[in-house]
Structures are given as structure tokens and as C-alpha cells.
C-alpha positions in Angstrom: 0.3 0.1 0.0 1.4 3.5 -1.0 1.5 5.8 1.4 1.7 9.4 0.3 4.7 11.8 1.0 4.3 14.4 3.1 5.8 18.2 3.2 7.1 17.1 6.5 8.7 13.5 5.2 9.6 15.4 2.4 11.7 17.7 4.2 12.8 15.1 6.4 14.5 13.7 3.8 16.3 16.3 2.6 17.6 17.5 6.1 19.0 13.8 5.7 20.2 14.1 2.8 22.0 17.5 3.8 23.1 16.2 6.5 24.6 12.7 5.2 26.6 15.1 2.7 28.0 17.0 5.3 29.1 14.3 7.2 31.1 13.0 3.6 31.9 16.0 3.3 33.9 16.7 6.6 35.0 13.6 6.6 36.5 13.9 2.7 38.0 17.1 4.1 39.6 15.8 7.0 41.5 12.9 5.0 42.6 15.9 2.6 43.7 18.3 5.5 45.7 15.2 6.9 47.6 14.5 4.0 48.0 18.1 3.0 49.3 18.3 6.5 51.7 15.4 5.8 52.7 16.8 2.4 53.6 20.3 4.6 55.2 18.2 7.3 57.5 16.7 4.3 58.2 19.9 2.7 59.6 21.1 6.2 62.1 18.4 6.6 63.2 18.6 3.1 63.8 22.5 3.7 65.5 21.9 6.9 67.9 19.5 5.4 68.7 21.5 2.6 69.4 24.4 4.8 71.5 22.5 6.7 73.2 21.0 3.9 73.4 24.6 2.6 75.4 25.7 5.7 77.3 22.9 5.7 78.5 23.4 1.9 79.1 27.1 2.7 81.0 26.1 5.7 83.1 23.6 3.3 83.3 26.6 0.9 85.2 28.7 3.3 87.1 26.3 4.4 88.1 25.9 1.4 88.6 29.3 0.1 90.9 29.5 3.4 92.8 27.0 2.2 93.4 28.0 -0.9 93.8 31.4 0.3 96.8 30.2 2.7 98.1 27.8 0.3 98.7 30.6 -2.1 99.8 32.9 0.4 102.7 30.1 0.8 103.0 29.6 -2.4 104.2 33.6 -2.8 106.6 33.3 0.3 108.1 30.3 -1.4 108.9 32.2 -4.5 110.6 34.8 -2.7 112.6 32.8 -0.2 114.1 31.3 -3.4 115.0 35.0 -4.7 116.6 36.3 -1.7 119.5 34.5 0.5 119.0 37.0 3.4 117.4 35.7 6.0 116.1 38.7 7.5 114.5 39.4 4.4 112.2 36.4 4.7 111.6 37.3 7.8 110.2 40.9 7.0 107.8 38.8 4.8 106.7 37.1 7.9 104.4 40.1 8.8 100.6 40.9 10.1 99.3 41.0 6.5 100.8 37.6 6.1 99.6 36.0 9.1 96.2 36.9 8.9 96.0 35.6 5.3 97.0 32.2 6.7 94.1 33.0 9.1 95.4 33.4 12.3 96.7 36.6 14.4 99.9 35.8 16.2 103.5 34.2 15.5 106.3 33.9 17.3 109.5 32.4 15.8 112.4 31.1 18.4 116.0 30.2 17.4 118.5 28.6 19.8 121.2 30.8 20.6 124.1 28.7 20.4 126.4 30.9 22.8 123.9 31.3 25.5 122.2 27.6 25.5 119.0 29.5 25.7 116.0 30.3 22.8 115.6 33.9 21.7 112.4 35.5 19.6 113.8 36.3 16.1 110.4 37.9 14.8 106.9 38.1 16.3 103.4 39.1 14.8 100.6 40.5 17.1 103.1 40.9 20.2 104.6 44.2 21.7 108.5 44.8 22.3 107.5 44.4 26.2 105.0 41.1 25.7 108.1 39.7 23.7 110.7 40.3 26.4 108.1 38.8 29.0 107.3 35.6 26.6 111.0 34.7 25.7 111.8 35.0 29.7 109.2 32.8 30.8 109.6 30.1 28.1 113.1 29.4 28.8 112.4 29.9 32.8 109.6 27.3 32.2 111.9 25.4 29.9 108.7 25.2 27.6 111.2 26.5 25.1 113.6 23.2 25.2 110.6 21.3 25.1 109.2 22.5 21.7 112.9 23.3 20.5 113.0 19.1 20.8 109.7 18.3 20.0 109.6 16.7 16.4 105.9 17.1 14.9 103.7 19.8 14.9 102.1 20.5 18.3 98.4 21.5 18.6 97.1 23.5 21.8 93.5 25.2 22.3 91.3 25.6 24.8 88.7 23.5 25.0 91.1 19.8 24.7 94.6 21.3 25.9 97.1 18.6 25.9 100.0 20.5 27.8 100.2 20.6 31.4 98.6 23.7 32.9 101.2 24.4 35.0 103.0 26.2 32.0 99.8 28.7 31.7 100.9 28.9 27.9 97.3 30.2 26.7 97.3 32.8 29.0 100.9 33.5 28.4 100.8 34.0 24.7 97.0 35.4 25.1 95.5 32.8 22.2 92.9 30.6 22.4 94.4 27.7 20.3 98.1 27.6 18.5 100.3 25.1 16.8 104.1 24.9 17.4 105.9 23.6 14.7 109.7 22.5 14.4 112.4 24.5 12.5 114.8 22.1 10.9 117.5 22.7 8.5 120.2 19.5 7.8 118.3 17.8 9.6 119.5 19.2 12.7 116.5 21.4 14.9 117.5 25.3 15.0 114.5 26.7 16.5 110.1 26.3 16.0 107.4 28.6 15.4 104.3 29.0 17.6 101.0 30.3 15.4 97.9 30.7 16.6 94.3 32.6 17.3 92.7 34.7 19.8 89.2 33.9 18.6 87.4 30.8 19.6 85.3 31.1 15.8 88.8 30.9 14.0 90.5 28.8 16.7 93.5 26.6 15.0 92.8 22.6 14.7 94.3 19.7 13.1 93.5 21.0 9.2 95.9 23.6 10.1 98.7 21.3 11.0 100.1 20.7 7.5 100.1 24.5 6.5 102.1 25.1 9.8 104.3 22.2 8.7 104.9 24.0 5.5 105.3 27.1 6.6 108.2 26.0 9.3 109.3 24.0 6.2 109.7 27.2 4.3 111.4 29.0 7.1 113.8 26.2 7.3 114.9 26.2 3.8 115.3 29.7 4.0 117.9 29.3 6.7 119.7 26.8 4.8 120.0 29.1 1.5 121.2 31.4 3.3 123.9 29.3 5.3 124.8 27.8 1.7 125.4 30.8 0.0 127.5 32.5 3.1 129.0 29.4 3.1 129.7 29.7 -0.7 130.2 33.5 -0.9 133.2 32.6 2.2 134.7 29.9 0.1 135.1 32.1 -2.9 136.1 34.8 -0.8 139.0 32.6 0.5 139.5 30.9 -3.1 139.8 34.3 -4.4 142.0 35.5 -1.4 144.1 32.5 -2.3 144.6 32.3 -6.1 145.4 36.6 -5.2 148.1 35.4 -3.4 149.3 32.3 -5.0 149.0 35.2 -8.1 151.5 37.3 -6.2 153.5 34.4 -5.3 154.1 33.5 -8.8 154.1 37.2 -9.8 157.1 37.4 -7.9 158.9 34.1 -8.7 158.7 34.6 -12.3 160.0 38.2 -12.2 162.8 36.3 -9.9 163.4 33.9 -12.4 163.2 37.2 -15.1 166.0 38.5 -13.1 167.8 35.3 -12.9 167.8 35.0 -16.5 169.0 38.1 -17.1 172.1 37.6 -15.2 172.4 34.3 -16.6 172.5 36.1 -19.9 174.4 38.7 -18.9 177.0 36.3 -17.4 177.1 34.3 -20.4 177.6 37.4 -22.6 180.3 38.5 -20.1 182.1 34.9 -19.8 182.0 34.6 -23.5 183.4 37.9 -24.6 186.3 37.3 -21.8 186.8 33.5 -23.3 187.0 35.2 -27.1 190.0 37.1 -26.5 192.4 34.3 -25.3 190.9 32.0 -27.6 191.4 34.1 -30.8 195.3 34.3 -29.5 195.5 30.6 -29.0 193.6 30.2 -32.4 196.7 32.7 -34.0 199.5 31.4 -32.7 198.5 28.1 -33.4 198.1 29.3 -37.0 201.2 30.8 -37.3 203.1 28.0 -35.9 201.6 25.6 -38.2 202.9 27.8 -40.9 206.3 26.8 -39.8 207.3 30.7 -40.0 208.6 30.6 -36.4 210.6 27.5 -37.2 210.4 24.2 -38.5 207.1 22.2 -37.7 207.9 18.2 -36.8 204.8 15.8 -38.1 203.9 15.3 -34.3 203.9 18.9 -33.4 201.6 19.9 -36.7 199.2 17.0 -35.5 198.6 18.6 -32.4 199.0 22.2 -33.6 196.0 21.1 -36.0 194.2 19.7 -32.7 194.3 22.9 -31.2 192.9 25.1 -34.4 190.3 22.5 -34.4 189.0 22.1 -31.1 189.3 26.2 -31.2 187.0 26.1 -34.0 185.0 24.2 -31.7 185.0 26.4 -29.0 184.6 29.5 -31.1 181.3 27.7 -32.1 180.0 27.4 -28.7 181.0 30.9 -27.3 178.9 32.4 -30.8 175.9 30.1 -30.2 175.9 31.7 -26.3 176.6 35.1 -27.1 173.5 34.6 -29.7 171.5 33.3 -27.1 171.9 35.9 -24.6 171.6 38.4 -27.3 168.3 36.9 -28.5 166.9 36.9 -25.1 167.9 40.2 -24.2 166.6 41.4 -27.4 169.9 43.1 -28.4 169.7 41.1 -31.6 167.4 42.8 -34.3 165.8 39.9 -37.4 166.7 41.6 -40.5 163.6 40.9 -41.9 164.1 40.8 -45.8 162.3 38.5 -49.1 164.1 35.6 -49.1 163.3 32.8 -51.8 162.7 29.3 -50.3 164.2 27.9 -53.2 167.6 29.6 -53.4 167.7 29.5 -49.4 167.4 25.7 -49.4 169.8 25.1 -52.4 172.4 27.2 -50.3 171.9 24.6 -47.3 171.8 21.5 -49.4 175.0 22.5 -50.9 176.5 23.0 -46.9 175.3 19.9 -45.9 175.6 17.5 -48.9 179.4 16.4 -47.1 178.1 15.3 -44.2 174.9 13.2 -46.3 177.1 11.7 -48.4 179.7 10.5 -45.6 177.0 8.3 -44.1 175.3 7.4 -47.3 172.0 9.0 -46.3 169.4 9.9 -48.8 168.1 13.8 -48.9 164.3 14.5 -50.1 162.7 17.3 -50.7 158.9 17.5 -50.7 157.3 20.9 -51.6 153.8 21.8 -52.0 153.7 25.3 -51.9 153.0 28.0 -54.5 154.3 30.9 -52.7 157.8 31.0 -52.5 158.7 34.1 -50.3 159.1 34.2 -46.6 160.3 37.6 -44.9 163.3 36.4 -42.8 166.9 37.0 -41.5 169.1 34.9 -44.0 171.7 34.1 -41.6 169.4 33.1 -39.0 167.3 30.9 -40.9 169.9 29.3 -42.4 171.2 28.7 -38.7 168.0 26.9 -38.0 167.7 24.6 -41.2 171.7 23.8 -40.8 170.9 22.8 -36.8 167.7 20.4 -37.6 169.6 18.9 -40.9 172.8 18.3 -39.2 170.8 16.6 -36.2 168.6 15.0 -38.6 171.8 13.8 -40.1 174.0 12.7 -36.8 171.0 11.1 -35.5 169.9 8.8 -38.2 172.0 5.2 -39.4 174.1 5.0 -42.6 171.4 4.4 -45.7 168.5 6.2 -43.7 166.5 9.3 -45.1 166.0 12.5 -44.2 162.9 14.5 -45.9 162.4 17.9 -46.1 158.5 19.0 -46.2 157.4 22.4 -47.2 153.4 23.4 -46.9 151.8 26.6 -47.1 148.0 27.8 -45.2 146.9 31.5 -45.8 149.5 33.0 -43.1 152.3 30.6 -43.0 154.7 28.7 -44.4 155.3 25.5 -42.6 158.8 23.5 -42.5 159.5 19.6 -41.3 162.8 18.2 -41.0 161.7 14.1 -40.9 164.4 11.4 -40.5 164.3 8.0 -39.7 167.0 7.9 -36.7 166.7 6.7 -33.4 164.1 9.0 -31.8 163.7 11.0 -28.7 162.8 8.8 -25.4 159.6 10.0 -24.0 160.9 10.9 -20.3 163.4 13.7 -22.2 160.8 15.0 -24.9 160.1 17.8 -22.5 163.5 18.8 -22.5 164.5 19.0 -25.8 164.6 22.5 -26.2 166.3 23.5 -23.1 169.9 24.6 -23.2 172.9 22.4 -22.7 170.4 19.0 -22.7 171.3 16.3 -24.1 169.8 13.0 -24.6 170.9 9.9 -21.8 171.5 7.0 -24.7 174.5 6.0 -25.9 174.6 7.0 -29.6 173.9 10.9 -28.3 176.7 10.4 -26.0 178.9 9.5 -28.6 178.0 12.4 -31.0 179.8 15.4 -29.6 178.0 18.7 -29.3 177.3 21.5 -26.7 173.6 20.9 -26.1 172.7 24.8 -27.4 171.5 24.0 -31.0 168.2 23.3 -30.6 167.5 26.2 -27.6 169.1 28.6 -30.2 166.7 27.0 -33.0 164.0 27.7 -30.9 164.7 31.5 -29.9 165.5 32.3 -33.4 161.8 30.9 -35.0 160.2 32.6 -32.2 162.2 36.0 -33.0 160.7 35.7 -36.4 157.2 35.0 -34.8 156.7 31.2 -35.8 156.3 28.2 -33.7 158.2 25.2 -33.4 156.8 21.8 -32.5 158.4 17.9 -32.7 156.9 14.7 -33.1 159.2 11.2 -32.2 159.1 7.9 -31.8 161.9 5.7 -30.1 163.4 3.3 -32.7 161.6 5.0 -36.1 162.5 9.0 -36.2 161.9 12.2 -35.4 160.1 14.8 -37.2 160.8 18.7 -36.4 157.8 21.5 -37.6 158.6 25.0 -37.8 156.3 27.9 -39.4 157.6 31.5 -40.4 155.0 34.1 -41.7 154.4 34.6 -45.1 154.8 38.4 -44.8 
């Protein structure tokens, strides 16, 4: 049976429907708000993490910037250390701006005074002179300076974690909240230490600063070592210069003495030679008169002995003439009369003179000439003596059927002459003495051959007086080659 819907029933239904809708809406609203709150809470949590991370990153960035600035500051100091050897200049660079750039506010550098066996402050930043004196006195008095001097590693002290006995009251004494101490080592030996610290807790010194301070102490040690090495090198150089100057002065004095002695020798030889010439001329003259028979008949035995007197007189005259010539050349009294000479004509005249000696020993003489320029400027008689001496020696010391060769070559400025033999050669121990006056090699053949030992000395002086050079090469048992040069013009 259907009941009719009244106005009241309809209103009730509408109210119920509205109520149900409101309840449903509220339930949905509460769920939404709860979700919304969860989202807000999550966002808040993430925001806190982001802010915390950002702060941490900022702190890391600040620390990194500080490290980079500190390392750059040390790099600048290192560059300056390598460009100077003055330790005072280095310490003048470690000033207040420098310490601030490293991130600190106070610094002390102490070195051991070997004379007093105490520690002395060499450099400081952030302290007055009165404070420095008080700190220096207290550190030595409490023997803490000696403790730091012997400390092989970097030491960290701060107000929160002080790892040093409080009886020293270091933080109060240094007027810092924290500090680091590092040894200064030179050549693996401690010479001092540095203390560097901060007066603020916000910039307190920590373990992160250990490497930085170690590098600073290392740079100071390097600077000191460089300065010491430079001082030692400079002192050694000065000492070497002094010794060289002394030795040079000694050599100059000795050279002067040798010049004087050489002059005395030359004067003596010249004087004696002149004195010998007069009686020798008389002896030779009287011997010649006696041999002619003008003073009476001369028996064969007497004539033989007179001829020996004449022969030996000629040898003495030759020796005296050589001595006089050497003395005159050394003293500059003989001037070379330089004239244009034909090399070919000069050699022809010399070969004529030497030919009898060559034939007597059955020796071959060869001329090997490779020149186009036939002229030289020389003193004819003196250059003739040079060739005769060299060729005579070559013939004397070459066995029968040997070979003597004369080589002639030219360069742009000089003509080079060589006299080569196939003789006995010169012993190695005698080579340095060949051009010495009166020297004769110590061998059986040389002792048999008569001579004064003046020929090669005279040859050398004549060649040098012509502004030429002379030298030789020799091989024992195979022969010798004497070579000399003469200017073309």
C-alpha cells in the first residue's frame, strides 16, 4: 500500500540527505587536510635538510677558500724565499698581513742561541716588545722553549682540549685561545720552532691547520739553509779568491825572480863569452902561425897537435858564438833583419853545405814541396842556422842508408817547414827537455856524438824571434820530425 509523501517527510528526507552530504564532506575534508599536513611536514623536513646542507656547504666552501688563500700565500712566500739569500728579508715578509692571510692572528719564531744555550725570539707578529721580552723570559724559565725545540712533530693546543700541563699557562702567556707549534729543521738538525695561533674561538686553530703550519716551518728552514749555503759559498769564493790572489802574487814574484835570474845568466854568459873570446883568438892565432912554420920547422907530431888545437878552438868559438847569440836574442839585442827570401834559393844553399855530411853516411835527402808561394820574410843568416841545425841533427842521429826528408807546406798566413828523419828517435822522458839549453839525451849514440846541447835552444829562439812556432813528434827507434812555421809577410 502506497503512503502519500507529506511535506514533513520530504523535508526530513532533504535534511537527512543534507546531513549525510555534510558528514561525507567533512570526512573527505579531514582526509584531505591530513594529507595536506603530511605534505607540509615533508616539505618542512626537506627544507630543513636543504638549509642544513647549504650551511654545511657554505662552511666547506669557506674552509676551502681559506685553505686556497693560505696555500697561495705560502706559494708567494716560497717564490720569494727562492729569490733571496738574506734571512732578515725573509722574516720581514712574515708580517701581520701575511699571518692574517694564513688565517691566524699571532706568530712567534724562536731560535736556539748557541752561545748562551737559550732560546731567543727572532720574529713575532701581534705582540709588543714588552710582551715579547716577557714571553721569551717565561718560555726559557719554564723550560717549555726547550721542550718545543726538541719536539719533532707539530703540536696543537687549544682551550677546549689542552694537552699540555696547565702549570705553564701557555694560552694565557701567549694570549691566544689556540695555537700550533712546529719545529724548524735545517740539514736534519733542529734550529728552532714557530708558534702560530688565534685569539678568537670562532677561528680556533685545529688539526686541519697542521699541514699548513708544517709547510710554513719548512719554508723558514729552507730559507735559513739557503742563506747558510750562500754564506758558505760566498766565504769559500772569497777564500778562493784570496788564495788565488796570494798564489798569483807569489807566481808573479817568482816570475820576476826568474826574469832577473835569466837576465843575470844572460849577462854572465855574455860577459864570460866575451872574456873567453880574446884568449881563444890568441890561442887560435898562435896555433895558425906555428903551423905555417914561420917560427921554425914544425915536426909532424907537433903539426898534428897544432891542428887539434885549431880544431878544438873552432869548436869553442862556435860554442861561444851560440852562447852569445842566445844571450843577445833573450835580451833583445839582436834584431832580425827581415828581408824577402826565396825558399828555393835558401834550400839550395843549405843543401850545398850539408851535402858532405849526407854523402859521408850514405843518407838519402828528399825535398817534398807543396807550395806555390816561394817568398818569406826572414833573416837569411839566422834561418840558415835553423835549417843547418835541424838537418845536421837529423843526419847525426840517422843510421847509414837512412832517409831525411824536408817537407814544405803553406796555409793562408804561414809557410810550414818540417825536417823528418828515420833515426833513433827521442825517449818519452826527454821530450819536455829537448829545447832546454845544454840538454843532451841520455843514450849511447847521443853521448858518442859531440855537441854542446845549445843548437835546438838557439833554433827555438830564432824561430820565435821571427814570430813563428816550433814543435816536434818522435817515436823511439823510428825517427823524429821537427816542424816550424814562418809568416809569409
